[in-house]
N, C-alpha and C positions, 0 to 999 in steps of 0.2 A: 504493500500500500504506500509506503514511504517513497519508493521510486516513482510510482504513478503520480503522487502528489507533486513531487519535484518537477517531473516532466511537464505536467499540466501548468504548474506555476510559471515555469520558464517560458512556455509557449504563450501564456497569457501576457506576461511582461513584454515579450517580443512584439506581440500584436499591438499592445497599448502604445508603446513608444514608436512603433511603425506608423500607426494612425497619426500620432502627434506630429512627427517629422514630415509625413506625407502631406498633412494639412498645411503645415507651415511652409512647405516647399511650394504648394499651390498659391498661397498668399504671397510668398516672395516673388513668384513668377508674375502674378497679377500686378503687383506694385513695382516690379523690376528692382527688387532688393537682392543683394548678395546673399548667397546661401550661408556664408559665415555669420552674417548679421542675424539671420533667422535662427541659427543654432544658438547664438548668444542670447537672443530674446527668450528662446525656450528654456534655456538653463536658468536665466534670471527669474522667469515666472515660477519654475519649479522650486528654485531656492527661496523665493518669497513665500511660497506656500509652506515650505519646511520651517522657515523662520518664524512666521506669525501663527502657525497652527496651534502650538501649545497655549499661546495667549488667548486664542479664541475659545479653547476648551475651558480655561480658567474663568473667562467672562460668562460663559453659558452654563456653568455648573456651580451649584451652591455647595462649596466644599472648603475645608480648612486643613492645614497640615497637622498631623498628630505629633505630639511630643513623645519622647522616648519612654516616659513613665506611664503613657496611656496604652492600654491593651498589650502588656508585656509579652503575652503568649503569641500575639500576632507579629510583633517585632522579631521574636525568637524564630518563628516559622520562616519569615522572610529571610532573615540573616542566614539560617541554616541551609535553606534551599539555594540561596545565591552563592554561598561558599562552596557547596557541593558541585554546582554547575559553572563555577567561575564567572559569575555574573555580578556586575556592580550592584551594591545594595541600593535600591531606590528610596526616595522619600515616600512616606505613606500619608495619604490624605483621606479624610472622612467626608463623604458627601451626605448632606442632610436630606436624604431621599428615603422614603419609606419602602420603595421597591428593592428587593434583594438583587444586587448586581455588583460588578467590579470591572475596572478597566485600567490600562496603563497608557501613558502618553509622555512625550518628550522629544527633544531634538536628537538625542543620542542615548545609548544605554546608560551612560554615566550621568545623564541629567533626567532620567526617567522618574515619573511619579506614579506610584501604584495607588489607585483610589478604590476604596471599598465604601459601600453605602451603609447607612445605619440599618436598613432593612436586612442586609446580608448578615450582619453581626447579631441581629436580634432574632432572626428567623431560622437560621441553619445551625447545626451542631459545629463545634470547633473543628472536628475532623473534616466535615464537608467544606467549611470555610478554608481550611488548609489546602484542600484539593483545588478550590477555586483560585486561591492565591498562587498555587503552583502553575495553574493554567496561565495566569497573567505574567508570571516570571518567564514562562515559556515564550510569551510574546516578546519580552525583553531580550531573551537569549537569541531569538530569531530576527531581532531588529524589526519586528512587524510595525511598530508605531512610526518608524522612519519610512519604511516601504509604502505603507498605506497613505501616509501624509503626502508623499511625493506623487504617487500614481493618481491620487484623488484630484490632483491639480489638472490632469489631462482633460477630463470632461469639462471642467470649468473653463479652461483655455479655449476648447472647441466651442463652448456655448457663447463666450464673449466675442469670438471671431465671427460666429454666425450672426449674432445681433448687430455687430458693427457693419458687416458687409451687406446685410439685407436692408438695414434701416438708415445707413449713412447716405446723405445726399450725393448725387452724381451729376456732373455737367453733361457728359456725353452718354447717349443712349446705349452705345456699345459697351462702354465701361460699366454702366449700370446693370446691363444684362449679365455680364460676366461676374460682377460682384455678387448679384443675387444667386447665380448658379453655384458659385463657390460657397456662398452662405448656406444654401440648402444642403450642400455636401457636408459642411461643417456641422449642421444640425444632425445629420445622419451619423457622423463620426461621434458627436456628443452622446447620442443615444446608445450606440454600440459600445463605445468606450466606457460608458457608465455601467453597462451590463457586465463588461469585462472586469471592471474594478470591483463590483459586487461579487463576481465569481472568485476573484483572487482573495477577497476578504473571507469568503466561505472556506476556501482551501486552507488558508492560514489558521483558521479556527480548528481544523482537524489536526494540524501540526501541534498547536498548543494543547489540545485535548490529550494527544498522545504523550506529550512531555509531562503533563500532570499525572496521567495514568502510570507512567514509568517511575515518577518520583514520589508518588503517594500510592494510591490504589485506584484502578479504573472504576470500581464500584462506587467509590466516594464521590467522584465527579459526576458519575451517572445519576446518583441520588440527588446531588445538588441541582443538576440541570432539570431533573424531573420535578423537584419542588418549585424551582423558579418558574418553569414553564407551565406545569400542570396543576401544582398544588397551592399557588399563591396568587392573590389578585393584584395585578400591577396597574390596573386601569387608572388609578388616582394619579399616578406619576407619569402617565404616558407622554404628555406633551413635554414635560421637563426633561425626560431622558432622550427624546427623539433627536435632539441637536447633536449628540455625540454617539448615536446608536451603533456606529461601526466599531467603536472601541470596547463596547460591553461584552461580557462573557456570553450573554444571551440577548438577542435582539428584543429590547423592551417593547417595541411597537407591535411586532407580530405576536410576542408572548401575551401581550394584553388582550389581543383578539381571541387567542386560543383559550386563555383562562376564563374570559367572559363567557365563552360557550360551555366550558367544562366545569365552571365553578359550582354549579348545583350539585355535582357528584363528587368533586375533589376540593372541598373547601377547607380541609385541615392540612397540617404540615406532614402528616404521616400517610404515605401512599403504600398500600399493600402491593404485593407482586401482581395480583389480579387486576387491581385498579391501574397500575402502571401499564400493563400489557393492553388493557382496554383503551387507555388514553393514547398510547403509541399507535394502536391499530386505527383509532379514529383519525389521528393526524396523518397516517400513512395513506388512508383511503380518501381523505377529503380533497376534492379537486381544487378548491380555492387555495388550500394550503400548498399544494404542489405548484400551482401557478405563481403564487405570491413568493415562493422561495427564490425564483429567478430575480426578484426585485428586492431581496433581503440581503443584509450584511452577514447573516449567519445561516448555516445549514439547518434543515428541519431537525428538531430535537430528537425525534425517533432515529434519524440517521446517525446522529452523534452518539446516542446511547448504544446503538448496534455496533458502531465502530469501537466503542469502549469495551463492549462485551467480547468482541473479537480479540482486542488487546489483552483482556483478562485471560482468555484461553491461551494466547500466545505466550504470556508470562507464566502460565501454569498455576494461576491462582484460583482459589475457590470462588464461586459465584456469590 
């Protein structure tokens, strides 16, 4: 599975940057601009996204940094996992959000911030929280916050190129027609590249899940994901989480929809094996869930749990 993920990720990155430079080349040809200048502009735009991305997350999320004397067991977990995997110890922040979730962000692994929500600490067991934390440290280990920040700039660049070329005033009809044509191509690139970015995000979640399973136990993360997606109501915090949804361990927007549907049957924090199988089967067979996954930052929970079950067998652990 790891090789398949790596190959798919590499192809996705190749397509994304191919779309970006192809689009910029078309713009350069239209405006008669040197290819070197186009490359410099692209690098600058990606750099700008990387530079201001963490600030945007701070502005859009209600969180504060934790002191060393707060949640000592959490600090110990983070430090031990980081030491074991040779990862810089991140700062830890607490988000004042009732929904159970966690995410990491930063410009480099050395400047990473690991954020956990109040809902996560209050709703899950310490062992499950440790599995979630291991998942997030996996993102730091794989430099996911850098990769996703950079590639997320590509659809944004395509969108603004499309808006500029279609709606900017033109003196000559011929130029206007060419600009509109390239603008529509840019809109297509925007749509496709956005789907590719989402696909890449889903792939990297599998990597982080695997990292967590190896460093803790696959069943612990599976249990945490089941509770977050199937067993807890997230609807109250849906809008607040949506701004940084690609960074969370579980997509808060799609999870809110699923929980709203399943909440009448799975309203507590303890899911039996039968309840879990029923919830997974519902998600697996639901057509809307299958379609919405293509527009989601995270894989469907049942797929992630299945992958963790396979990892559990691979490691020779008891279910």
